[in-house]
C-alpha positions as CSV (number, residue, x, y, z in Angstrom):
1,V,-0.8,-4.5,-18.6
2,F,-2.3,-1.5,-20.2
3,H,-2.1,-3.2,-23.7
4,T,-3.8,-6.3,-22.1
5,L,-6.5,-4.2,-20.5
6,R,-7.3,-2.3,-23.7
7,R,-7.5,-5.6,-25.7
8,R,-9.8,-7.3,-23.1
9,I,-11.9,-4.3,-21.9
10,A,-14.8,-5.1,-24.1
11,G,-15.3,-8.6,-22.5
12,L,-15.5,-6.9,-18.9
13,P,-18.9,-6.4,-17.2
14,E,-20.2,-2.9,-17.8
15,S,-19.4,-1.9,-14.2
16,L,-15.9,-3.0,-14.4
17,R,-15.5,-1.6,-17.9
18,L,-16.1,1.9,-16.6
19,E,-13.3,1.5,-13.9
20,A,-11.0,-0.1,-16.4
21,Q,-11.6,3.0,-18.7
22,K,-10.7,5.2,-15.9
23,I,-7.4,3.4,-15.2
24,L,-6.7,3.7,-19.0
25,T,-6.9,7.4,-18.8
26,L,-4.3,7.5,-16.1
27,E,-1.8,5.4,-18.1
28,E,0.6,8.3,-18.9
29,A,0.5,9.6,-15.4
30,I,1.2,6.1,-14.0
31,L,3.9,5.4,-16.5
32,E,5.6,8.9,-15.7
33,R,5.7,7.8,-12.0
34,F,7.8,4.8,-13.1
35,R,9.9,6.9,-15.4
36,A,10.7,9.3,-12.6
37,I,12.1,6.2,-10.5
38,A,14.0,4.9,-13.5
39,R,15.6,8.3,-14.0
40,M,16.4,8.6,-10.2
41,R,19.6,7.3,-8.6
42,I,18.3,5.2,-5.7
43,T,20.6,5.2,-2.8
44,A,18.4,2.7,-0.8
45,R,19.8,-0.7,-0.1
46,R,17.6,-3.7,-1.0
47,I,17.2,-6.1,2.0
48,R,15.2,-9.1,2.8
49,C,11.8,-7.8,3.7
50,H,8.6,-9.4,5.1
51,G,7.0,-9.5,1.8
52,D,3.4,-9.6,2.9
53,Y,3.5,-7.0,5.7
54,H,0.0,-5.7,6.8
55,L,-2.1,-5.3,9.9
56,G,-3.0,-9.0,9.9
57,Q,0.6,-9.9,10.2
58,V,1.0,-8.0,13.5
59,L,-0.1,-9.4,16.8
60,Y,-0.4,-7.3,20.2
61,T,0.6,-9.3,23.2
62,G,-0.7,-6.8,25.7
63,K,2.8,-5.4,26.2
64,D,4.3,-5.4,22.6
65,F,3.7,-6.1,19.1
66,V,4.8,-9.3,17.3
67,I,5.2,-9.5,13.5
68,I,4.4,-12.9,12.1
69,D,4.4,-14.9,9.0
70,F,7.8,-13.9,7.3
71,E,7.4,-16.2,4.4
72,G,6.2,-13.5,2.2
73,E,3.2,-13.7,-0.3
74,P,2.3,-17.4,-0.2
75,A,1.0,-17.3,-3.9
76,K,4.3,-16.2,-5.2
77,P,7.0,-18.8,-5.9
78,L,9.8,-19.1,-3.2
79,S,12.6,-18.0,-5.6
80,E,10.7,-14.7,-6.1
81,R,10.0,-14.2,-2.2
82,R,13.7,-14.5,-1.6
83,F,14.6,-11.4,-3.6
84,K,16.0,-8.5,-1.8
85,R,13.9,-5.5,-2.1
86,S,13.3,-2.0,-0.8
87,A,12.0,-2.1,2.7
88,L,9.4,0.7,1.6
89,R,7.5,-2.0,-0.3
90,D,6.5,-3.4,3.1
91,V,6.0,0.1,4.5
92,A,3.6,0.9,1.7
93,G,1.7,-2.5,2.5
94,M,1.2,-1.5,6.0
95,L,0.0,2.1,4.9
96,R,-2.5,0.5,2.4
97,S,-3.6,-1.9,5.3
98,F,-4.6,1.1,7.3
99,Q,-6.9,2.3,4.4
100,Y,-8.3,-1.2,4.0
101,A,-9.1,-1.4,7.8
102,G,-10.7,1.7,7.9
103,Y,-12.9,1.2,4.9
104,S,-13.7,-2.6,6.0
105,A,-15.1,-1.2,9.2
106,L,-17.0,1.5,7.4
107,F,-18.6,-1.0,4.9
108,A,-19.4,-3.3,7.8
109,H,-21.1,-0.6,9.7
110,Q,-23.0,0.4,6.7
111,A,-24.2,-3.2,5.9
112,R,-25.5,-3.4,9.4
113,D,-27.4,-0.2,8.9
114,I,-25.2,1.5,11.7
115,V,-24.0,4.1,9.2
116,K,-27.0,5.6,7.4
117,P,-26.5,6.6,3.6
118,D,-27.0,10.3,4.4
119,D,-24.2,10.0,7.0
120,L,-21.7,8.1,4.6
121,D,-19.8,11.2,3.5
122,Y,-19.0,12.2,7.0
123,F,-18.0,8.8,8.2
124,E,-15.8,8.5,5.1
125,Q,-14.1,11.7,6.1
126,C,-13.6,10.2,9.5
127,V,-12.1,7.0,8.1
128,N,-9.8,9.1,5.9
129,L,-8.7,11.3,9.0
130,W,-7.9,8.0,10.9
131,V,-5.9,6.6,7.9
132,Q,-3.8,9.8,7.6
133,W,-3.3,9.9,11.4
134,S,-2.3,6.3,11.6
135,S,0.0,6.4,8.5
136,R,1.7,9.3,9.9
137,V,2.3,7.8,13.4
138,F,3.5,4.7,11.7
139,L,5.8,6.4,9.3
140,R,7.2,8.5,12.2
141,A,8.0,5.6,14.4
142,Y,9.3,3.5,11.3
143,L,11.7,6.1,10.4
144,E,12.8,6.5,14.0
145,A,13.4,3.0,14.4
146,A,15.2,2.6,10.9
147,K,17.1,5.7,10.8
148,D,20.4,3.9,11.5
149,G,19.8,0.8,9.4
150,G,21.6,2.2,6.4
151,F,18.9,0.7,4.0
152,L,16.5,3.6,3.7
153,P,16.8,6.1,0.8
154,G,19.2,9.1,1.4
155,T,16.8,11.9,0.5
156,R,13.2,12.8,1.1
157,E,12.6,12.9,-2.8
158,E,13.8,9.2,-3.1
159,F,11.8,8.1,-0.1
160,Q,8.7,9.7,-1.4
161,A,9.1,8.5,-4.9
162,L,9.6,4.8,-3.8
163,L,6.8,5.0,-1.3
164,D,4.4,6.3,-3.9
165,I,5.5,3.7,-6.5
166,F,4.9,0.9,-4.0
């Protein structure tokens, strides 16, 4: 991916070129994360996961939550969606969804001129606080519910490494 980005960076619009250059400066750090996983003995079991788990796949009935659409990512071939994977891939998808939801709300309010440019930093801090809080509550509940399932990593180091990479 980095090789392809380097080859095609000149053809990108200037605004994207700056972002692409920033990504390229992080290449070694990103690759080191993958190397760390490759060096680690992972004790977690792979299972059949949701495959496209995010807030849009969770419905609140008024009394409980229901998870829908277990077919995985529709753009991927069925053979790939059937692979067993780490459950932390779905967990990471949900955590990313909290961030997306928070920033979507912030940008929508900014577009409606509810959030003024001078107040953007303050509201962005509020969004980040909400994302952190929601993520911690979700992770705590997930770990409590899954603790006896036998599919989570055996150590905190493995757990964090897998979650970070996903």
